[in-house]
Backbone as a chain_set.jsonl record, in Angstrom:
{"seq": "MLLHIPGVLSAEELAHGRQLLLNADWADGRITAGTQSAQVKRNLQLPQHLDAARELQAMVEAALKRNSLFFSAALPKKVFPPLFNCYQGGMDFGNHVDNAVRSDPFSGDWVRTDVSCTLFFTHPEEYDGGELIVEDTYGLHSVKLPAGDMVLYPSTSLHRVEPVTRGARIASFFWTQSMIRDDAKRGLLFDMDMAISRLRGAQGDTEELVTLTATYHNLLRMWAEL", "coords": {"N": [[125.43, 118.953, 84.653], [126.798, 121.888, 86.289], [128.636, 124.64, 86.086], [130.93, 127.242, 86.882], [132.149, 129.58, 85.48], [135.096, 131.5, 85.669], [135.869, 135.192, 84.667], [135.185, 135.784, 81.69], [134.863, 137.668, 80.173], [137.276, 139.973, 79.519], [138.373, 143.15, 81.624], [138.147, 145.525, 80.119], [136.538, 144.988, 77.825], [134.278, 144.128, 79.629], [133.528, 146.716, 80.299], [133.267, 148.322, 78.099], [131.041, 147.01, 77.272], [129.093, 147.438, 79.324], [128.59, 149.773, 79.04], [127.835, 150.063, 76.407], [125.024, 148.934, 77.161], [123.913, 150.179, 79.111], [122.996, 152.67, 77.496], [121.292, 151.052, 76.017], [118.388, 150.634, 73.747], [115.785, 148.97, 75.688], [113.481, 146.194, 75.184], [110.174, 144.61, 75.754], [110.728, 141.546, 77.609], [109.552, 139.109, 76.695], [109.631, 138.936, 73.86], [111.092, 137.134, 72.882], [110.266, 134.541, 74.038], [108.734, 131.14, 74.587], [105.563, 129.78, 74.764], [104.819, 128.892, 76.98], [106.87, 129.851, 78.747], [106.359, 132.607, 78.518], [104.284, 133.119, 80.37], [105.242, 133.565, 82.542], [107.485, 135.281, 82.612], [108.991, 138.319, 83.004], [110.722, 140.795, 82.165], [113.188, 143.039, 80.791], [114.734, 143.269, 77.565], [117.321, 143.048, 74.99], [116.261, 144.066, 71.647], [117.333, 141.682, 69.006], [118.392, 142.821, 66.431], [119.495, 145.102, 67.019], [121.864, 147.692, 66.413], [123.693, 147.715, 68.627], [123.257, 145.621, 70.108], [124.258, 143.649, 68.162], [126.928, 144.502, 68.183], [127.536, 143.723, 70.734], [126.926, 140.827, 70.72], [128.947, 140.18, 69.036], [131.053, 140.515, 70.572], [130.874, 139.035, 72.772], [130.511, 136.348, 71.35], [133.48, 136.482, 70.694], [134.818, 136.136, 72.999], [133.997, 133.734, 73.973], [135.048, 131.942, 71.989], [137.689, 132.003, 72.827], [138.046, 130.974, 75.161], [138.924, 128.241, 76.966], [138.025, 126.502, 78.774], [135.357, 127.002, 78.581], [134.767, 125.808, 76.019], [135.847, 122.957, 76.537], [133.723, 122.183, 78.471], [131.348, 122.518, 77.067], [131.545, 121.562, 74.582], [131.048, 122.871, 71.84], [128.948, 123.066, 69.245], [127.113, 124.459, 67.882], [126.582, 128.004, 68.399], [123.661, 129.911, 69.728], [123.041, 133.153, 68.645], [123.837, 135.278, 71.049], [121.846, 136.852, 73.687], [120.721, 139.64, 75.408], [119.808, 140.619, 78.945], [117.559, 142.518, 81.066], [116.774, 142.957, 84.585], [114.56, 144.835, 87.031], [113.059, 146.614, 89.686], [111.278, 144.631, 90.4], [111.089, 142.549, 88.807], [110.999, 139.311, 87.496], [111.783, 136.03, 86.661], [109.849, 133.411, 86.392], [109.586, 129.694, 87.066], [110.639, 127.506, 84.875], [111.476, 125.848, 81.965], [114.013, 125.908, 79.024], [113.206, 126.366, 75.582], [113.279, 123.692, 73.293], [114.629, 123.374, 70.78], [115.585, 126.445, 68.545], [115.636, 129.058, 66.58], [117.971, 130.526, 64.554], [118.225, 133.855, 64.312], [119.404, 135.272, 62.351], [120.674, 133.513, 60.724], [119.031, 131.521, 60.097], [119.176, 129.021, 60.718], [118.498, 125.938, 62.567], [118.871, 125.695, 66.189], [119.507, 123.095, 68.631], [119.001, 123.426, 71.905], [121.164, 122.262, 74.103], [122.731, 123.381, 76.051], [122.877, 125.827, 78.248], [123.675, 129.448, 78.993], [124.494, 131.92, 81.188], [125.898, 135.219, 81.473], [127.275, 137.528, 83.328], [126.743, 141.05, 83.681], [126.536, 142.672, 85.57], [127.746, 143.693, 89.053], [127.55, 141.449, 91.786], [126.626, 142.846, 94.279], [125.63, 145.185, 92.874], [122.681, 144.951, 93.113], [120.024, 143.875, 94.689], [118.472, 140.449, 95.175], [117.384, 138.368, 92.346], [118.748, 136.072, 91.62], [119.768, 133.652, 90.007], [118.091, 130.479, 89.98], [118.843, 127.148, 89.77], [117.41, 123.989, 89.114], [118.42, 120.546, 89.841], [118.968, 117.002, 90.075], [120.559, 117.144, 92.355], [119.147, 119.048, 93.833], [118.519, 122.63, 94.641], [120.141, 125.369, 93.107], [121.962, 128.214, 94.094], [122.802, 131.102, 92.236], [124.803, 133.659, 91.729], [127.119, 135.689, 90.15], [130.175, 137.548, 89.931], [130.589, 140.016, 87.846], [131.36, 139.609, 84.528], [131.882, 136.862, 84.778], [130.448, 133.422, 84.261], [128.112, 131.361, 84.003], [127.265, 127.82, 83.44], [125.009, 125.556, 82.19], [123.087, 122.527, 82.355], [120.289, 122.591, 79.505], [117.971, 121.078, 79.787], [117.408, 121.739, 82.594], [115.154, 122.869, 84.88], [114.48, 126.371, 85.741], [114.62, 129.186, 87.29], [114.635, 133.036, 87.648], [114.772, 134.994, 90.663], [112.956, 137.72, 91.919], [114.042, 141.044, 91.354], [114.689, 143.56, 93.571], [116.205, 145.637, 94.061], [118.129, 148.011, 92.245], [119.612, 146.797, 89.001], [120.037, 143.938, 87.332], [121.707, 143.036, 85.018], [122.42, 140.848, 82.035], [124.031, 138.623, 79.641], [122.562, 135.875, 77.887], [122.464, 132.783, 76.497], [122.167, 129.746, 74.297], [123.679, 126.535, 73.5], [124.233, 124.243, 71.059], [125.448, 121.126, 71.467], [128.22, 119.116, 70.451], [128.303, 116.742, 71.776], [125.581, 115.479, 72.64], [123.929, 114.204, 75.119], [124.135, 115.017, 78.525], [125.393, 113.54, 80.615], [127.339, 112.212, 79.274], [128.935, 114.428, 78.171], [129.72, 115.449, 80.706], [131.329, 113.397, 81.686], [133.228, 113.367, 79.763], [134.414, 116.21, 80.081], [135.09, 116.033, 82.649], [137.695, 114.192, 82.234], [139.306, 115.487, 80.744], [139.695, 117.839, 82.372], [141.229, 116.049, 84.066], [143.302, 115.206, 82.707], [144.495, 117.467, 81.708], [145.81, 118.755, 84.508], [147.497, 116.611, 84.849], [149.18, 116.667, 82.964], [150.294, 118.948, 83.64], [151.512, 118.631, 85.968], [153.079, 116.356, 85.484], [154.259, 116.075, 82.958], [154.127, 114.875, 79.598], [153.603, 111.752, 80.082], [153.85, 108.227, 79.087], [151.626, 107.15, 79.995], [149.599, 109.01, 80.127], [149.529, 109.73, 77.243], [148.101, 107.49, 76.502], [145.593, 108.173, 78.15], [144.878, 110.237, 77.098], [144.565, 109.575, 74.542], [142.477, 108.003, 74.825], [140.303, 109.71, 75.478], [140.107, 111.167, 72.928], [139.043, 109.232, 71.593], [136.859, 108.267, 72.891], [135.279, 110.749, 72.338], [135.17, 110.72, 69.529], [133.691, 108.667, 69.071], [131.128, 109.546, 70.437], [130.285, 112.232, 69.244], [128.446, 114.155, 67.275], [128.044, 115.277, 64.389]], "CA": [[126.673, 119.713, 84.919], [126.702, 123.026, 86.507], [130.006, 125.085, 85.966], [131.261, 128.395, 87.062], [133.485, 130.16, 84.479], [135.477, 132.857, 85.736], [136.479, 135.908, 83.503], [135.236, 135.354, 80.472], [135.029, 138.992, 79.589], [138.205, 141.147, 80.065], [138.051, 144.232, 81.957], [137.95, 146.684, 78.888], [134.996, 144.304, 77.48], [132.95, 144.719, 80.201], [133.351, 148.124, 80.516], [132.878, 148.676, 76.757], [129.712, 146.422, 76.934], [128.257, 147.956, 80.184], [128.297, 151.252, 78.685], [126.654, 150.012, 75.653], [124.164, 148.324, 77.591], [123.626, 151.397, 79.864], [122.176, 153.204, 76.602], [120.487, 150.482, 75.6], [116.89, 150.88, 73.757], [115.12, 148.096, 75.972], [111.997, 146.32, 74.93], [109.824, 143.619, 76.453], [111.359, 140.366, 77.278], [108.635, 138.113, 75.778], [109.759, 139.113, 72.493], [111.709, 135.75, 72.525], [109.472, 133.515, 74.952], [108.23, 130.178, 73.996], [104.35, 129.766, 74.877], [105.02, 128.449, 78.458], [107.774, 130.896, 79.667], [105.854, 133.793, 78.175], [103.587, 133.433, 81.023], [105.923, 133.749, 83.757], [108.653, 136.14, 82.256], [108.826, 139.868, 83.421], [112.141, 141.143, 82.377], [113.524, 143.611, 79.62], [115.049, 142.445, 76.64], [117.66, 144.161, 73.985], [116.239, 143.39, 70.343], [118.326, 141.148, 68.6], [118.899, 143.436, 65.254], [120.048, 146.517, 67.115], [123.643, 147.862, 66.228], [124.553, 147.536, 69.861], [123.11, 144.319, 70.14], [124.975, 143.02, 67.288], [128.249, 144.565, 68.635], [127.518, 142.942, 71.813], [126.964, 139.704, 70.258], [130.374, 139.904, 68.21], [132.224, 140.736, 71.923], [130.74, 137.917, 73.747], [131.379, 135.148, 70.8], [134.689, 136.381, 70.369], [135.155, 135.873, 74.322], [133.769, 132.485, 73.946], [136.138, 131.267, 71.44], [139.321, 131.921, 73.029], [137.979, 130.48, 76.385], [139.118, 127.039, 76.936], [136.997, 126.036, 79.789], [133.816, 126.944, 77.815], [134.918, 124.842, 75.104], [135.602, 121.48, 77.443], [132.776, 121.897, 78.928], [130.08, 122.842, 76.18], [131.92, 121.041, 73.22], [129.95, 123.495, 71.104], [128.86, 122.761, 67.503], [126.584, 125.985, 67.115], [125.827, 128.843, 69.573], [122.892, 130.813, 69.336], [123.697, 134.326, 68.787], [123.807, 135.569, 72.737], [120.627, 137.418, 73.93], [120.712, 140.521, 76.643], [118.555, 141.043, 79.384], [117.629, 143.445, 82.506], [115.619, 142.621, 85.478], [114.618, 145.625, 87.762], [111.871, 147.032, 89.606], [110.84, 143.332, 91.18], [110.896, 142.103, 87.55], [111.489, 138.037, 87.59], [111.266, 135.076, 85.624], [109.44, 131.99, 87.061], [110.173, 128.543, 87.008], [110.752, 127.082, 83.282], [112.556, 125.14, 80.861], [114.402, 126.483, 77.768], [112.902, 125.793, 74.863], [114.204, 122.501, 73.129], [115.21, 124.261, 69.368], [115.698, 127.626, 68.356], [116.093, 129.576, 64.928], [118.995, 131.71, 64.556], [117.361, 134.993, 63.933], [120.262, 135.666, 61.229], [121.025, 132.201, 59.322], [117.836, 130.762, 60.024], [119.581, 127.741, 61.269], [117.772, 125.238, 63.865], [120.085, 125.335, 67.035], [119.275, 122.408, 69.593], [119.73, 124.004, 73.036], [121.832, 121.293, 75.185], [124.021, 124.035, 77.211], [122.347, 127.244, 78.77], [124.667, 130.147, 79.837], [124.225, 133.215, 81.516], [127.046, 136.084, 81.453], [126.783, 138.531, 84.175], [127.428, 142.187, 83.389], [126.378, 143.623, 86.575], [128.269, 142.908, 89.932], [126.255, 141.316, 92.763], [126.444, 144.189, 95.163], [124.9, 146.359, 92.15], [121.267, 144.806, 92.868], [119.33, 142.866, 95.538], [117.498, 139.351, 94.546], [117.967, 138.447, 90.99], [119.493, 134.93, 91.732], [119.242, 132.233, 89.153], [117.749, 128.864, 90.675], [118.987, 126.136, 88.928], [117.211, 122.619, 89.705], [118.667, 119.472, 89.102], [118.665, 115.775, 90.689], [120.953, 117.09, 93.792], [118.552, 120.154, 94.857], [118.466, 123.709, 93.9], [121.493, 125.699, 93.039], [121.289, 129.409, 93.382], [123.829, 131.485, 91.48], [124.843, 135.228, 91.545], [128.325, 135.722, 90.117], [130.694, 138.652, 89.556], [130.454, 140.59, 86.395], [132.687, 139.008, 83.564], [131.765, 135.418, 84.803], [129.387, 133.041, 83.496], [127.499, 129.708, 84.701], [126.703, 127.142, 82.585], [124.049, 124.231, 82.871], [122.103, 121.598, 81.097], [119.28, 123.128, 79.415], [117.045, 120.396, 80.377], [117.121, 122.044, 83.966], [114.234, 123.497, 85.61], [115.26, 126.916, 86.478], [114.389, 130.635, 87.4], [115.376, 133.986, 88.238], [114.102, 135.75, 91.309], [112.687, 139.129, 91.642], [115.216, 141.949, 91.479], [113.838, 144.529, 94.575], [116.88, 147.097, 94.246], [119.021, 147.937, 91.416], [119.386, 146.329, 87.825], [120.509, 142.783, 86.938], [121.97, 142.855, 83.549], [123.408, 139.638, 81.883], [123.875, 137.755, 78.429], [122.081, 134.588, 77.828], [122.655, 132.33, 75.132], [122.316, 128.352, 74.29], [124.818, 125.709, 72.813], [124.169, 122.705, 70.69], [126.993, 120.669, 71.915], [128.591, 117.834, 69.743], [127.877, 115.799, 72.796], [124.099, 115.574, 73.333], [123.975, 113.749, 76.429], [124.927, 115.581, 79.591], [126.312, 112.624, 81.364], [128.639, 111.741, 78.499], [129.594, 115.439, 78.077], [130.33, 115.481, 82.006], [132.302, 112.72, 81.922], [134.539, 114.155, 78.864], [134.821, 117.258, 80.82], [136.095, 115.59, 83.926], [138.807, 113.474, 81.747], [139.93, 116.728, 80.315], [140.428, 118.543, 83.271], [142.333, 115.36, 84.637], [144.567, 115.281, 81.898], [145.404, 118.781, 81.952], [146.11, 118.554, 85.732], [148.487, 115.345, 84.938], [150.274, 117.096, 81.93], [150.857, 120.046, 84.14], [152.287, 118.211, 87.136], [154.457, 115.143, 85.116], [154.431, 116.193, 81.297], [153.515, 114.016, 78.537], [154.119, 110.499, 80.11], [153.44, 107.186, 78.289], [150.305, 106.79, 80.461], [149.153, 110.18, 79.953], [149.292, 109.716, 76.083], [147.294, 106.725, 76.156], [144.68, 108.463, 78.336], [144.469, 111.417, 76.153], [143.894, 108.8, 73.071], [141.077, 107.588, 75.086], [139.328, 110.625, 75.684], [139.616, 111.248, 71.942], [138.258, 107.96, 71.18], [135.342, 108.634, 73.439], [134.735, 111.972, 71.68], [134.802, 110.356, 68.474], [132.586, 107.581, 69.313], [129.909, 110.126, 70.689], [130.439, 113.351, 68.477], [127.443, 114.437, 66.251], [128.485, 116.81, 63.643]], "C": [[126.475, 121.1, 85.19], [128.0, 123.604, 86.483], [130.063, 126.265, 86.233], [132.496, 128.754, 86.226], [133.731, 131.37, 84.716], [135.874, 133.698, 84.635], [136.237, 135.598, 82.469], [134.952, 136.26, 79.85], [136.423, 139.352, 80.136], [137.824, 142.195, 80.754], [137.558, 145.407, 80.772], [136.971, 145.814, 78.393], [134.017, 144.393, 78.295], [132.508, 145.96, 80.356], [132.959, 148.954, 79.536], [131.17, 148.363, 77.05], [128.615, 146.844, 78.02], [127.754, 149.699, 79.601], [127.276, 151.137, 77.354], [124.973, 149.326, 76.261], [123.295, 149.395, 78.737], [122.701, 152.507, 78.927], [121.572, 152.788, 75.482], [118.954, 150.618, 75.104], [116.117, 149.333, 73.988], [113.87, 147.785, 75.273], [111.512, 145.338, 76.199], [110.268, 142.253, 76.585], [110.741, 139.075, 76.653], [108.746, 138.279, 74.655], [110.495, 137.749, 72.081], [111.238, 134.551, 73.339], [108.886, 132.687, 74.182], [106.637, 130.761, 75.101], [103.941, 129.667, 76.481], [105.53, 129.588, 79.203], [107.308, 132.062, 79.512], [104.947, 134.268, 79.414], [104.121, 134.003, 82.359], [107.524, 134.47, 83.564], [108.514, 137.317, 82.292], [110.26, 140.36, 83.406], [112.162, 142.425, 80.956], [114.624, 142.97, 78.702], [115.784, 143.227, 75.296], [117.229, 143.442, 72.385], [117.355, 142.929, 69.71], [119.508, 142.063, 67.258], [119.518, 144.684, 65.657], [121.45, 146.688, 67.047], [124.358, 147.616, 67.782], [124.272, 146.19, 70.108], [124.044, 143.152, 69.584], [126.445, 142.987, 67.57], [128.456, 143.811, 69.778], [127.673, 141.441, 71.838], [128.567, 139.182, 69.755], [131.118, 139.881, 69.599], [132.273, 139.331, 72.492], [131.107, 136.421, 72.941], [132.866, 135.051, 70.859], [135.421, 135.837, 71.94], [134.929, 134.489, 74.553], [134.752, 131.509, 73.193], [137.428, 131.356, 71.919], [139.046, 131.389, 74.393], [137.932, 128.99, 76.571], [138.079, 126.206, 77.78], [135.469, 125.946, 79.272], [133.772, 125.742, 76.592], [134.913, 123.303, 75.342], [134.324, 121.465, 77.716], [131.129, 121.632, 78.034], [130.435, 121.867, 74.966], [130.969, 121.509, 72.312], [130.087, 122.985, 69.514], [128.286, 123.964, 66.936], [126.28, 126.783, 68.888], [125.04, 129.789, 68.989], [123.428, 132.083, 69.791], [123.33, 134.91, 70.369], [122.66, 136.902, 72.703], [121.291, 138.535, 75.166], [119.591, 140.651, 77.078], [118.824, 141.813, 80.828], [116.689, 142.81, 83.367], [116.047, 144.11, 86.356], [113.439, 146.205, 88.319], [110.634, 145.945, 90.063], [110.562, 142.775, 89.953], [111.653, 140.629, 87.925], [111.231, 137.101, 86.505], [111.227, 133.713, 86.129], [109.936, 130.494, 86.519], [109.534, 128.119, 85.327], [111.685, 126.172, 82.691], [112.711, 125.376, 79.743], [113.578, 125.728, 76.846], [114.042, 124.578, 73.932], [115.149, 122.808, 71.892], [114.596, 125.828, 69.296], [115.991, 128.146, 67.037], [116.54, 130.592, 65.134], [118.071, 132.811, 63.668], [118.212, 135.651, 62.511], [120.538, 134.515, 60.027], [119.871, 131.814, 59.398], [117.986, 129.268, 60.27], [118.713, 127.512, 62.531], [118.816, 124.972, 64.734], [119.263, 124.242, 68.094], [119.741, 123.18, 70.779], [120.028, 122.927, 74.109], [122.424, 121.926, 76.172], [123.0, 125.321, 77.317], [123.441, 127.794, 79.577], [124.238, 131.184, 80.088], [125.842, 133.95, 82.046], [126.763, 137.275, 82.166], [127.594, 139.773, 83.893], [127.374, 143.286, 84.384], [126.958, 142.956, 87.962], [127.573, 142.776, 91.229], [125.999, 142.24, 93.833], [125.679, 145.632, 94.552], [123.636, 146.146, 92.353], [121.173, 143.789, 94.134], [118.49, 141.969, 94.635], [118.351, 138.99, 93.181], [118.825, 137.137, 90.728], [118.775, 134.131, 90.634], [119.355, 130.987, 89.757], [117.87, 128.087, 89.922], [118.531, 124.768, 89.78], [117.747, 121.405, 89.205], [118.525, 118.154, 90.406], [119.34, 115.966, 92.067], [120.207, 118.266, 94.596], [118.629, 121.295, 93.688], [119.778, 124.411, 94.275], [121.123, 127.503, 93.049], [122.765, 130.331, 93.1], [123.588, 133.066, 91.191], [126.471, 135.37, 91.451], [128.63, 137.295, 89.58], [130.52, 138.697, 88.099], [131.615, 140.238, 85.844], [132.335, 137.362, 83.709], [130.421, 134.896, 84.285], [128.934, 131.311, 84.083], [127.034, 129.037, 83.25], [126.312, 125.918, 83.2], [123.232, 123.712, 81.807], [120.885, 122.444, 80.787], [118.014, 122.553, 79.681], [116.525, 120.763, 81.965], [116.07, 123.054, 83.974], [115.01, 124.855, 86.283], [114.218, 128.508, 86.524], [114.999, 131.748, 87.865], [114.434, 134.611, 89.348], [114.243, 136.978, 91.117], [113.689, 139.782, 91.986], [114.482, 143.507, 92.218], [114.858, 145.641, 94.376], [118.322, 146.864, 92.98], [118.762, 147.573, 90.15], [119.964, 145.037, 87.619], [120.804, 142.576, 85.586], [123.05, 141.628, 83.242], [122.969, 139.387, 80.243], [123.312, 136.425, 78.535], [121.991, 134.19, 76.251], [122.663, 130.653, 75.498], [123.342, 127.901, 73.286], [124.313, 124.906, 72.481], [125.525, 122.307, 70.25], [126.903, 119.396, 70.448], [128.4, 116.787, 70.323], [126.064, 115.933, 73.437], [123.638, 115.446, 74.658], [124.932, 114.575, 77.386], [125.722, 114.885, 80.354], [127.366, 112.36, 80.47], [129.459, 113.425, 78.375], [130.108, 115.81, 79.852], [131.454, 114.759, 82.193], [133.657, 113.167, 81.151], [135.325, 115.359, 79.631], [135.642, 116.923, 81.709], [137.445, 115.065, 83.564], [139.441, 114.571, 81.513], [140.783, 117.391, 80.917], [141.605, 117.59, 84.178], [143.475, 115.359, 83.935], [145.328, 116.351, 81.864], [146.211, 118.707, 82.985], [147.452, 117.56, 85.426], [149.351, 116.243, 84.146], [150.855, 118.324, 82.631], [151.924, 119.674, 85.11], [153.411, 117.232, 86.515], [154.552, 115.157, 83.798], [153.798, 115.114, 80.838], [154.235, 112.555, 78.674], [153.328, 109.404, 79.232], [151.685, 106.972, 78.805], [149.112, 107.971, 80.092], [148.856, 110.494, 78.468], [148.339, 109.15, 76.166], [146.147, 106.995, 76.941], [143.998, 109.344, 77.811], [143.913, 110.61, 74.833], [142.812, 108.106, 73.4], [139.927, 108.723, 75.162], [138.833, 111.226, 74.229], [139.023, 110.451, 71.169], [136.908, 107.986, 71.367], [134.605, 109.845, 72.146], [134.509, 111.751, 70.146], [133.564, 109.271, 68.16], [131.102, 108.437, 69.447], [129.593, 111.231, 69.84], [129.14, 113.255, 67.412], [127.739, 115.751, 65.69], [127.992, 116.643, 62.464]], "O": [[125.913, 121.684, 84.263], [128.754, 122.81, 87.045], [129.036, 126.789, 85.802], [133.617, 128.258, 86.34], [133.049, 132.305, 84.296], [136.238, 133.122, 83.61], [137.152, 134.949, 81.963], [134.673, 135.962, 78.688], [136.672, 138.975, 81.281], [136.621, 142.372, 80.563], [136.486, 146.007, 80.855], [136.015, 146.32, 78.98], [132.898, 144.703, 77.887], [131.334, 146.291, 80.521], [132.435, 150.049, 79.74], [130.278, 149.211, 77.052], [127.42, 146.68, 77.774], [126.788, 150.427, 79.829], [126.258, 151.81, 77.188], [123.95, 149.383, 75.578], [122.115, 149.223, 79.042], [121.804, 153.148, 79.475], [121.302, 153.391, 74.443], [118.152, 150.724, 76.032], [115.841, 148.588, 73.048], [113.173, 148.679, 74.792], [112.103, 145.22, 77.272], [110.194, 141.642, 75.518], [111.416, 138.157, 76.185], [107.835, 137.722, 74.042], [110.417, 137.367, 70.913], [111.923, 133.531, 73.254], [108.436, 133.105, 73.114], [106.588, 131.718, 75.874], [102.998, 130.225, 77.041], [104.907, 130.204, 80.068], [107.734, 132.86, 80.347], [104.771, 135.469, 79.616], [103.498, 134.767, 83.096], [108.502, 134.202, 84.262], [107.709, 137.668, 81.429], [110.946, 140.366, 84.428], [111.164, 142.596, 80.257], [115.378, 142.137, 79.204], [115.077, 143.933, 74.577], [117.802, 142.425, 71.994], [118.379, 143.61, 69.759], [120.732, 142.031, 67.135], [120.063, 145.373, 64.794], [122.206, 145.881, 67.589], [125.554, 147.346, 67.893], [125.274, 145.522, 70.364], [124.461, 142.146, 70.159], [127.168, 142.009, 67.381], [129.528, 143.216, 69.888], [128.335, 140.836, 72.681], [129.151, 138.134, 70.031], [131.953, 138.977, 69.636], [133.269, 138.629, 72.666], [131.738, 135.518, 73.49], [133.49, 134.001, 71.015], [136.473, 135.199, 71.938], [135.68, 133.96, 75.372], [135.179, 130.47, 73.696], [138.303, 130.714, 71.338], [140.124, 131.323, 74.984], [136.852, 128.454, 76.322], [137.41, 125.299, 77.286], [134.642, 125.064, 79.504], [132.84, 124.965, 76.385], [134.26, 122.503, 74.672], [133.682, 120.604, 77.115], [130.184, 120.882, 78.282], [129.466, 121.39, 74.376], [130.081, 120.747, 71.931], [131.073, 122.641, 68.861], [128.663, 124.496, 65.891], [125.95, 126.333, 69.985], [125.387, 130.448, 68.009], [124.047, 132.28, 70.837], [122.13, 134.804, 70.62], [122.662, 137.766, 71.826], [122.31, 138.201, 75.771], [118.555, 140.776, 76.424], [119.845, 141.786, 81.515], [115.801, 142.119, 82.868], [117.191, 144.549, 86.466], [112.576, 146.391, 87.461], [109.434, 146.214, 90.101], [109.404, 142.359, 90.0], [112.72, 140.646, 88.539], [110.524, 137.389, 85.539], [112.201, 132.979, 86.292], [110.667, 130.38, 85.535], [108.439, 128.338, 84.808], [112.741, 125.904, 83.263], [111.718, 125.181, 79.041], [113.215, 124.589, 77.14], [115.272, 124.625, 73.936], [116.344, 122.523, 71.969], [113.558, 126.277, 69.782], [116.744, 127.438, 66.369], [115.987, 131.534, 65.701], [117.42, 132.603, 62.645], [117.647, 136.43, 61.744], [120.585, 134.661, 58.806], [119.494, 131.706, 58.231], [117.097, 128.441, 60.068], [118.298, 128.368, 63.312], [119.693, 124.184, 64.38], [118.163, 124.703, 68.399], [120.888, 123.622, 70.716], [119.174, 122.707, 74.967], [122.715, 121.296, 77.188], [122.391, 125.679, 76.309], [124.054, 127.209, 80.47], [123.468, 131.648, 79.248], [126.683, 133.407, 82.763], [125.998, 138.084, 81.639], [128.824, 139.747, 83.841], [127.874, 144.406, 84.285], [126.725, 141.757, 88.115], [127.055, 143.75, 91.776], [124.831, 142.251, 94.222], [125.3, 146.642, 95.145], [122.975, 147.058, 91.856], [122.091, 143.05, 94.488], [117.909, 142.376, 93.629], [119.541, 139.216, 92.96], [119.547, 137.088, 89.733], [117.567, 134.006, 90.436], [120.422, 130.443, 90.04], [116.966, 128.077, 89.086], [119.067, 124.447, 90.841], [117.516, 121.189, 88.016], [118.033, 118.401, 91.508], [118.97, 115.23, 92.982], [120.495, 118.501, 95.769], [118.736, 121.17, 92.468], [120.41, 124.231, 95.316], [120.304, 128.035, 92.301], [123.737, 130.139, 93.831], [122.618, 133.601, 90.654], [127.138, 135.209, 92.473], [127.828, 138.058, 89.042], [130.354, 137.754, 87.325], [132.715, 140.418, 86.366], [132.535, 136.648, 82.726], [129.481, 135.615, 83.946], [129.661, 130.394, 84.467], [126.582, 129.61, 82.258], [126.791, 125.327, 84.168], [122.826, 124.218, 80.76], [120.389, 123.042, 81.742], [117.018, 123.264, 79.812], [115.531, 120.258, 82.487], [116.072, 123.995, 83.18], [115.905, 124.717, 87.117], [113.247, 128.722, 85.797], [115.993, 131.541, 88.561], [113.266, 134.771, 88.993], [115.144, 137.512, 90.472], [114.387, 139.325, 92.891], [113.895, 144.359, 91.552], [114.359, 146.755, 94.532], [119.149, 145.957, 92.881], [117.628, 147.912, 89.811], [121.098, 145.33, 87.999], [120.029, 141.843, 84.971], [124.101, 141.402, 83.841], [121.937, 139.791, 79.706], [123.741, 135.805, 79.508], [121.658, 134.822, 75.248], [123.024, 130.222, 76.593], [123.808, 128.63, 72.41], [123.648, 124.364, 73.364], [126.325, 122.678, 69.392], [125.958, 118.998, 69.766], [128.29, 115.76, 69.652], [125.633, 116.417, 74.483], [123.062, 116.338, 75.281], [126.127, 114.791, 77.184], [126.73, 115.413, 80.823], [128.466, 112.271, 81.015], [130.681, 113.429, 78.531], [131.045, 116.603, 79.951], [132.46, 115.22, 82.733], [134.778, 113.301, 81.64], [136.547, 115.442, 79.756], [136.799, 117.341, 81.735], [138.379, 115.321, 84.323], [140.407, 114.683, 82.266], [141.952, 117.655, 80.635], [142.559, 118.066, 84.794], [144.575, 115.497, 84.471], [146.556, 116.349, 81.955], [147.404, 118.587, 82.706], [148.503, 117.967, 85.921], [150.366, 116.615, 84.735], [151.931, 118.737, 82.199], [153.025, 120.224, 85.141], [154.554, 117.28, 86.971], [154.995, 114.108, 83.33], [153.012, 114.448, 81.513], [155.083, 112.116, 77.896], [152.251, 109.705, 78.718], [150.754, 106.697, 78.048], [147.934, 107.719, 79.835], [148.046, 111.393, 78.246], [147.332, 109.836, 75.989], [145.293, 106.143, 76.692], [142.773, 109.428, 77.894], [142.935, 111.006, 74.199], [142.13, 107.577, 72.522], [138.752, 108.483, 74.887], [137.697, 111.67, 74.063], [138.487, 110.82, 70.124], [136.005, 107.829, 70.546], [133.679, 109.676, 71.354], [133.751, 112.5, 69.53], [132.78, 109.195, 67.214], [130.118, 108.138, 68.771], [128.385, 111.257, 69.608], [128.958, 112.207, 66.793], [127.723, 116.874, 66.193], [128.1, 117.531, 61.618]]}, "num_chains": 1, "name": "protein.A"}
């Protein structure tokens, strides 16, 4: 499932975040790359332990906690501390698949990467190129979203970032270990949850809707890994 989630950051959060990122001390993006991806990764990244990075991480994490669409789609168990990158001057990231597990640099806990997310901090008109290309069984999907919006997709997907030929593409990226490991099951639960929400808005809590809601929770109970 590939999902566009609009308005993850408020206008105030976006403005503050952009100011922090404008003055950031960027480093070589390969500091967090795996063996294979390091060979095709050309970008800048904000070291995770900097004060600015920690403030930005907390801001993104708070935004995720209040976003019901993210919760419904990802069903998060653990969220890897958000990272921040910058592409400019022809930088790109070739085809790769994200590492299956990552160690949280602060807690030391292992996080299985079920869901990948990119949260944009720059507007599409501020740079040329920089499209996130995600490949799945339905083909190639090109993603370039407004600042403050986020895309969510399975971490099993082959993906890349096209070269940025003008301006700078700045974004946050991170991974979620889901309570539902399997993407197909996660997608079914998401579709059911969205249908329940629409029906509740249109008809209220009918007897049939109460039964459907119970089915959703029983499936979640059956499949969840806690």
